[in-house]
N, C-alpha and C positions, 0 to 999 in steps of 0.2 A: 454779740454785744461789745460793748469798747468799756472806755474810757477813765474815770479820773476823777478825783476829787471827794469833798464832802458836803452831804447838800443837810439843809438843819434837822433833815430826817433821820439821819444815822444813818443813811443810804451811805455808805465809804466807798466810792469809784476808784478811787487811788490810794491801795492801805500799802505802803512800803514799811515791812517792820523790818527795823534793822535790829535781833537782840541776839546779838553773836554773844551774847556771854551764857553760860551752862547753865544747864535747867540746875535747880536748885532744890533739893528734900524730894519727897517721895509725895506725889499727891495724886494719887488715885482719888477719882470723884465722889462722892457721898451719894450721888443719886445713879449714876449710873458706871454698872459692875462688869466684871468680866477682864477689865483691861488691867494687867500686871503696871505696877509703878517703877518697871524695872530701869526703863527710859531715863529716868530722872536720874540714875548712877551714872549712868552712863553717857550722861551731855549730848544725846543723838540731836542735831541740828538737820530740817529736811527744806531743801530749796526749792521753792514753789512758784510758778509764774503760770500770768494767764490775764483772761477780760478784767476788768474792774469787778464787776458783776457780783464776783462770788470771791475775792482776793482781800477779804475782809478782816481787819482788824479782830473784832469777837470772837470772831472762829480761831482767831491763831492765838487769842488769850484763854480763849476755854480748852484747844487746844494741847498750851501748857500745863493747865491747871489740872487735867483728869489725865493728861499722857507722862506729861514730863516733856513729851517734845516740842523743841524749837521750831516753829515755822518761820523761813525766813522772805518773805512774801513781796512779790515785785506784781504791777497792775501794768497793763499796757491796753493799745487796741487791738481789735482783732486779728488786721494783716499785719502787725508786727511780732502778734503772738507768734504765728504761723510762720511766719521770717525766723523769729526767736529758736525758734522747736528745730528746725533743720538745721539753721548754719552756728548754732551755737550748742551743739548737746551734751557739753560737760558744764554748762552753768546754770544745768537744774537738774532737782532729782525727781518735783513732781511736773505736771502738765495738765494744768488748769485750762482746758480747752473745749472749742467747742467742736462737733462731730462733723461738720462741711471743713474745721480746720484738719481734724483726725484724716479725715479723705487725703489730705492733701500730705498730710506729716509721716502715716505710721510708711507706709511703703518705701520710706529713706531709711527704715533703720535705725532710727533715735529714737525709738520707746521697744518697751521690750511687753507682749503678751501676759496679759496677768492671767494667775491661776484659778480659775473658778470656786474648787474642792478650799481654797485659802479665805471665801470671801463669806464669812459667817451670815451676811442678811441677802446673798444671791436670792434668794425664794421670796424675798420681800421688794424685789425691784420691780415696779411697774411694767407691765409687758408692753407698749410700746419701746422698751428699750429690749426687749428681748424677739418680739415675737413682728413686730411692726404696726400692732392692733390696740386701740385701748381696751376693745370688749370683741368677743372672737365673731362676730357682725360686720365690723368695723373696716371699711374700706382705707387699705394703705395710701396716706397722702404721696404725691408727687414730691421731688425736689430729692435730697439727700437725707430719706428718712434713718435718724440714727440706729435701726436694728441691719441696715445693710452694712453699715461698717463697725458693726460692734461686736466681731468676732474674726477671727483668723482660726484656719485648719488648724494649726499645732504650734507648739512652741515657739520655733525656730520657724514663723512661717510670716510672711509679710502681704499675704495675699489674704482679701475679704474673705469671709464663709457666708455662703449661700442660706445655710441654717445655723442655728445657736450650737455650739461646741463648746467645749473644756474651758478656750482660752479667749479672754478680753482684750476687746485694743483698749477699752476706759472701761470705768465705772460710772454711770451716771451718775450727777449727783443735782443738775439742775434743769428745768424747762421753761418755755410758758407760750402763750402762743397769741402771738401780737398782733394788734390793729390801728385804727388811726386813731388819736387822740385830738378831742374836740373843745373847745369854748362853746359851749350851748347857749351863754350869753351874749355871746356875738356872732355864732352861725345864721342865727336868724332862723333856722328850720330844722325841720326831720333829717337827719344824717342816715341812711341807710346802706349805702354800697361805697365800692371804693372807690367810684367813680365819681362821686361827689367833690373830692380834692380838685377836679379839673372843673370844675360850676366855674364861669367865667365873672359869679359873684364873688366871687375868696381870691380876684387875680391880686398876686399881690401879697396874698396873707396865708400862703402855703408852705410847706418845707416836706420832703423825705432827707432821711439820710442819708448819709457820701461816704458808707462802706460798700463798696462795688457787689462782694458776693450777696450781701442782704438787702441796698438800695434796687438792686435790678430783680428781685424776689417781688419786691413791693410794688417797683412797674408792671411786673408782669400780671400781679392781682389788678391793679388799675387798668391795663391797657385789653385784659379779657372783660372788665366791668366795662369797659366804656364799648365794646362791642367792637374794638380795634382787630384784633386778632384773637385767634385758639388755638393754643400752644396743643402737640401732641404732647410735652412735658415742660413744663415753666421751668423746672430744677435743670433740664439741661437742653437749652435752646440748638438751634443749627444757628449758622453765621446769619442765614435770610433773617429767621426772625430775630436776632440781636440789633440788625442791623433796621429792622423795621420798629424797633420798640428803642433803640437811643436818637433814633431821625422821629418821632414822637416826643420826646423826652427833649431834646432841643429845639424842637419846633416850639413846644410851650415855655422853654425857659426863653427863649428869645421874646415870646410873646408877654413877657413877664409874670406868667402865672405864679412862678415861685418867690419867695423871699429871698429863701437860705439854703442852706444844705448842711446839715451839722452834722457831726462827729462824737461828738461828746454827749454822758448824759444830761450835763449843767447846760450848754449850749438849747437843747430840747426844751428844758425846762424854763430858762430866761427867755426863749422865745415866744413860749404862752403863756410865761405870766405876764408876760410885758405887755402881752396883746397886739405886740408884733405880727404874728400869725396863729390863724384862730384853728384851723385843721393842719395836719400832720402827721407823719411817722412819728410813733413814740413807743416806749417802754412801760409796764402798770406801774413800778414804782416812779419814774416822772413823772406820772397823771396825781399819783400821792404827793409828791413833793411841791407840786402845783397848789394842790387841793389845801394843803399844811400851810400855804402861806393866806387863807382865807379867801383866794382865787373858784371860780367854776371850773372842774376841767372833767373830763369824763372820759372814758376809754370806751370807745364806740362798738359795739357788736353788730358786724355786716353781714348781708345777706348771702356775700361770695365764700365766706368763711375768715379764717386766720391765717397767718404766717408762724410757723412755729418755730423752736432752735432747742439747742440740748447741750449740755455739756457736759464734761466728765471731768473724773482725775485719772493722766497716766504715770506710768513707770519710765522713767528713763533707762537707757538699754544700760546704762553701765555701772548699776545701782545691784550691789550683790549683798552677802551676811548679813550684818546687824544693822544695816541702814536697811537692805530690802525687808528686813522682816518689819524694821518700824514702819516701811510706810504701808504695806498691809495693816499692822496695826491703827495707823492714822486713819486710813479707808474704811474701816470696818467702823472703826470710831465716829468717822464722816454721819454715815449711813444707818449710826444707831439709834438715832433721834434729836437729837439735840440741836442741830445744824439743820435739819429738816425743817422743824418748826422755826427755827430762826428766818429760812428762808420764806418758807409760807409766808412770813408774819409781812414778808415787805412785796407779795404779793406773785412771789416763784411758786416754782411748785416742787415740792420733793421727790427724788426717785425712789424714796421709800416712804411711801406716803403711811402705812403701817406703824412703822417705827414712829413716826414725826408726830402722828397723833397722841402720843402717849407722852407729850411734852407742850400741847396746846388744851386749854380749857375747852371745854362744850362750847361755848360759845363763840371762843375764836376758829373752830373747829368749821363750827355751823355756817359762821361768815365767809372765812376761806375757800372752803374747801365742798362745802354742799349748797352753797347761796342760798342760805336760810338769814332774813334779815338780823341784824345784829340785837341782842337782849341789851347789851349796857354799850359803853362807849369803847369803838376797836382800838388797841392800842399798837403804835408799832415798837419793833425790838427795844427801841431806849426809854420806851415809857410813854412818849408823847402820841395824844390822841391823832389817830389816822382818820376816822369815822365816828360818826355821832350812832347813837342805841336808835333802830330804826332802819340804818342804810341798808343795802344789797349789792352784793359786789357786782361791777359791772361786767356783763355777761353770763352772770350765774355761777353756775357749779362747774366743777370740775371737769365734770363728765360732758356737761353740756358746752366749756370753753374747751376742750381738749376734741371732743368727740367731734369737734366743726372746722377741724385743720384741714386746710387746701393745701397748701404747701411747707416743705422745711427748707430753711437756707442749705442749700447747694453749694457744690462744685462741679462746673460744666464740662465738657469734654473742650467746649471750646474756650474755657476757664481764661486763655491768656490775651483772645481776641474780644472777649466780653468786654476785661479788663482796660485795655487799647481804647475802643470803643466809649465805654463810661466815662473813662478819662480826657477825653473828647466833649463828651454831653459836658462835665463840668466845667470845662475851659473855653464853651461855644460864649 
């Protein structure tokens, strides 16, 4: 996920908090208990950076109120986040990044493994991030599945463990199953497959996102759906498979199939709301943002399944002492429920669903997680109507959506070659 800005739904995409002043007063929450108000006296500030999807003003404000910890947040796009994590390790305390980024970053030694014994809600984390399976009989999807880079062997290790251990690379916080967004009033027919984005009827009215490590996975879903290729592993293509995929995209681009290539949340919203694009790669809250303008927009379930992503919070290697203690306190607070409910209400999923449920109404939980028709209006975190009574979430329940993940955002062995070829496609 990436960028910036704040749309009218209150889904902040660039939350840059510059609250350098010391925390004032003891402010333990009247709702959440178990978090000592010691940080208000010690004026702890944690510098967090990451993608805009979860670096949100509301989270920082609630953290300050509940813990007395000041969060200084900086939001950037995915590629910039990966670069900063490695090249500027002293510029942050908390890395709020995706798991495919962690695959690039953690071996560099700029983050420290997290002690599972210090994680109060570890047993509440959904099994996708521990075993890779939503249910015991689930098939693990291709790509960089979070559990494959979620643990290391020991406290001083940089090597990813094949099984869960007592040391996590990151604590998972947010994830989703992504698909194509459509304008049902303009496409003129049922959309059932990733291949539909290549329909000549939509020439000049389609878009995919221009973040190489994510865009290539959407391209892979399209390639397989059109019957052009069957990858051994979409998330780890050979050079030959990369070439075939990029050559296909270049040909489609030169033929005028694509209207644009977007990098930011707002770009995708504007393309769809204007009608310039009627079918494209999209994120769930962006679909909600288009709907909030009174414009029909749907997050379309497709027969081949979803492309998934997941993110989490990691600790900078330099953290120690009181700041390290505060960082663990913050992460435990993050999984205690309020933030999870806040993220769920935006169309994402919390990594600790059980705790999030306690901060949601029965109707909210039914709509967002169980796939039930809304009994009343469904509100965004800032209180605006997102869905009317009777609405059903696109794609259905949590189990239906996350149970149909075909691939995760990924870093390939041939990542550098893939990025080089992707840039050739964008420049073609």
